[in-house]
N, C-alpha and C positions, 0 to 999 in steps of 0.2 A: 742274773735274776732280773726279771722285768720290773720296770718302775710302775707305780700305780697309773701314771699317765698313759704309758704304752698299753697296759692291760685294758684300760678304758677304751682306747682307740680300737684295739683289736676286737673287743666285744661289740663296739658300734658297727664295725664292718663285717661282723660274724666270721672272723678269722682268728680264733683264739690261739691256734698253733702256728701262726705265720712266722714268728721269730724263730721258733725251734726248727721249722722246715728250712728256712733260709740259712741258718747257721749249722745245722746238723745233717740235713739231707742233701745239701748242695756242696760241691767242692768250692774252694776259694775262687777258682777261675769261673765257674758257673755263676756264682753270686756276683762277681765283678761284672760279668757280661750283662746280667740283668740290671744291675745298678747303673751301668753306663747307658743302657737304653732308657732307663727312667730319667736320668739327668739330661740326656740328649733330648728326650721328648719335652721335658719341663723347660729347657732353655729355648727350644724352638717356638714356644708360646710367648716368649718375652718380646717386647718392642723396645726400641731405643729409649723412649721416655720412661718405660718401666725399669729399664736398666739403671737409669739415673736415680730413680726413686729408691731402688734397692741399695745403690751405693750410698745414698744419703742416710739410710736408716741402719746400715751395717757397721758396727763399731770396729770390726776386725780389718776393714779394707782401707781406712784412711791413712795418709802418709804420716810419718813421725813429725812432731811439732818442734823439731830441733834443727839447728843449722847443719846442713849436710857436710860442708867442707871442714868445718871445725871438728865435727865428730870423726870424719875420716882421718884427719891428721892425728887426732888423739888415738884412734884405733891402731894406726900404723906405729905410733910411738910405743903403745903397749905391747904389740906383737914383737917389735924389735927388742924391747926390754926382756920379754919372756924368752926370746930366742937366745939372748946372751946368757940367760940363766939355765940353758939346756932344755927349755920347753919348745918342742918343734911346732911351729905354727901350722894349723891345718884349716882348710876351707871346707866346711861341711855342706852337704846337700841341704836345701831348704825343707826337704821331707826325709822322714826316717821310716823304718819298717813298722807296720801297724803293731802296736803293743810294746814298742820300745821302752816306754816309761812304766806302763802298768804291769807288765809281765815279771820284770826283775825287781822293780821297786814297789813302793806302796802308793803310787800315784793313781788316782781314779781315772779311768779312761774317759769319763765325762768331762774332765778338765783339759782334755787334749782334742784338737781339731782333727778328727778322723777323716781320711780321704779315701779315694778309690785306688785301684791297682795295688792293694795290700800295703798302703802307706798311711802315714799321718803327718800333719804339718809339725815341724820340729818344735817341741815344747821344752826339751832339756838337752843341750848339746853334750853333756857328760854321758848320757845314755848312748848317744850315737857314737861317741868316741870309744866307749867301752866295747861296742859291737865291732868297731874297726880294729881295735887292739886284739880282740878275740879272733877275728878273721886272720890277722897277721900271724898270730900264734898258731892257729890251726893249720894254716897253709905253709908254716915253717918259713915265713918271710923275715924272721928275726935270726940273727947269728946264733942265738942260744935261747932256749925256752925260759931260762932263768934271768935273762937280761931285763933290766929296768928300762922302761920306755915312758917318756913324758911328752904330752901334747898340750898346746894352748890354742885358743880360738876366741874371737869376739863375734858372737853370732846373734842374729835377731831371732827371738823366740815369740811364739804365739801361745797364749793360754786362755782358756774359755771362762774360767771362774771370774765372777764380778768382784773386783777389789776396789774399794773406795779409799780415797786419800790422795793427798797431793803427790804428784810425780808418778802415780801408777797408771799405766795404759795397757790396752789389750795386747799390744805387741811392743817389744823393747829389746835392746841389746844387752847381753850379759857377757862379761869376760869369764872364761873358764880355763882351769888348769886340771889336768888329769895325769896321774902317775900310776903305772901298773908294774907289777913284778911278781915274785913268788916269796913264800915264807922260807927264810933261811935260819930261823931260830933267834931267840933272845930279843924279839921285837925289832930286829935289825931294819926290816923294810919300813915299819911304822916310824921308827926314829928318824931315819934318813929322809924319807919322803915328806914327812910333816915339817921337818926342819927346812927342806928345800922350798916347800910352799910358803912357810912363814917368812923365809928370807926374801922370796919374791914379793910378798905383801909389804914387807918393810921397805924394800927399795922402791916399790911402786908408789906407796903413799907418802913416805918421808922424803924421798929424793925427787920423785917426779911431780906429785901433786902438792908437796910442801905442806902437808897437814901439820898441826901443832903436836899431835901425839898419836900413837897407835898402840893398841893392846889386844890381847887374845884371851879367849875363854875356852876351856876344855869342858864340855858337857859329857859326863859319863853316861854311856848308853849300855843297857843291860845285855843286849844280844851280841853274839859273834865272838866274844872272848870270855874266858873263865872269870877274869876279874878286870873290869873296865877301870877301876880305881888304880890298880897296880900298873896297868898299861899307861894311864894318864900320868901317873907320878914318874914313871921311867922315861916317858917321852919328854915331859917337861924338864926333868933333870938333864937329859941329853941336849935338848935345845939350849937351855940356859947355860950349860957347860960350854957350849960353843959361842954363845953371845949373851953375856950376863945382863945386858941392857934390856933384854926382851921381858915384857911383863905378861905373865901367863897365870890366870886364875883357874883353879879346878872346881867345877860345880859337881859335887858328888851326887846330889839328888835334885836334878832339874825339876821344875814345876810340872812339866808335861813330858810323859814318856812316849817316845816314838820308836818305830822299828826300822826307819829309813836308813839310819847310820848304825854302824857296828862298832862298839867299843868307845870311840871318841867322835863326837861332833864338835867342831870348833867354830867359833865366831870371831870375826874381825871387827874391832871397834876403832873408830878414828875420832879425833877431836879437832874441830876446825871452827874458827870464828866464834869460840865460846860455846859451841854445841857439840854433843856427842852423837854419832851416827853408827848404827850397825850396818856396815857396808859389804860384808862378806860372810859366807857360810860354807862349810865344807865338812868333810869327815871321811872315815873309812866305810866302804860299801862292799857287798859281796856279789856284785853283778857278774864279774868275770868268773867267780867261783860257780855261779849258777849256769852261766852260758857254756862254759867249758867242762862243767861237772868235775871240778878239781878243787878240793878244799885247800890246796896249797897256794892258790891264786890270791893275790892281794891287789887292792886298788884304793887310791885316795883321790877324791875330787874336791875342787874348790870353785865356787861361783861368786863373782863380785858384781855389784851394781854399776855397770858402765855408764848408762844414760843417767842413772840416779846420781852418780858422782858429778856428772856434768851439770846437773841441775843444782847440786850443792855449790859448786864453784860459781855459778851464775847468781847465787843467792835466792834461788826459787824455793828452797826447802828450809 
């Protein structure tokens, strides 16, 4: 659906059907060819001083304001820790397929930096990993279609929405964990995978970052399962049965209902220097189900504030 601004622009140039023509009457290759010509023509009109002016006024293109070497060392430490916990590190492309976030999830395409040649600047590494896993499954690159596979990455993301507040920037690094498999009954995948992710969070924050405390919240989400409450109770019972020291609260009726996660959305809370921070967010998603058109597919994703944690350590937040 066209935004009011787009409609107004098209009316001004007397081309009310332009968007429909570009998106429906042209193939993707034809549209890309036209857009390449448009941007080539636009860039040819720029001078070096104009380039600097654009750099100075564009919030997406400035370098990160954090020490590179310290961040790189911490990034390597995280990937090595995740590798020891059976999450295979993966280095993703800085771009993904156009629609990677908005087609299978509930993310608005306007929050993603769309690009040419059928791509978009990476806005969520877990969506890209989901596509990679589905490609492996479809091409039978895994020993068995029922195998559980886990990946980890620390990736720079770009998101277009304006977020005010200390520590929030247009581009930032996030640590991501993804586990995918198939339904084998009795919530077996859900129990094992969420336990694996929680153990990774516990080791990362208690052993590596030396936080004072870590706890988890299960937010029951209505979609995807017959009873999210029963799912949450059984997963919590399984996890605590393996590690009684883990603190897990179940929120049966969250303040805001979302369709992004299925059954369980979980939050990672840490306490450090007398303050509590929500440092991680994850849950079960149906992206592999949608892509592979198989209701038996299961996937769990976790995202953690990598640069955000560094700012906490430095006392900036």
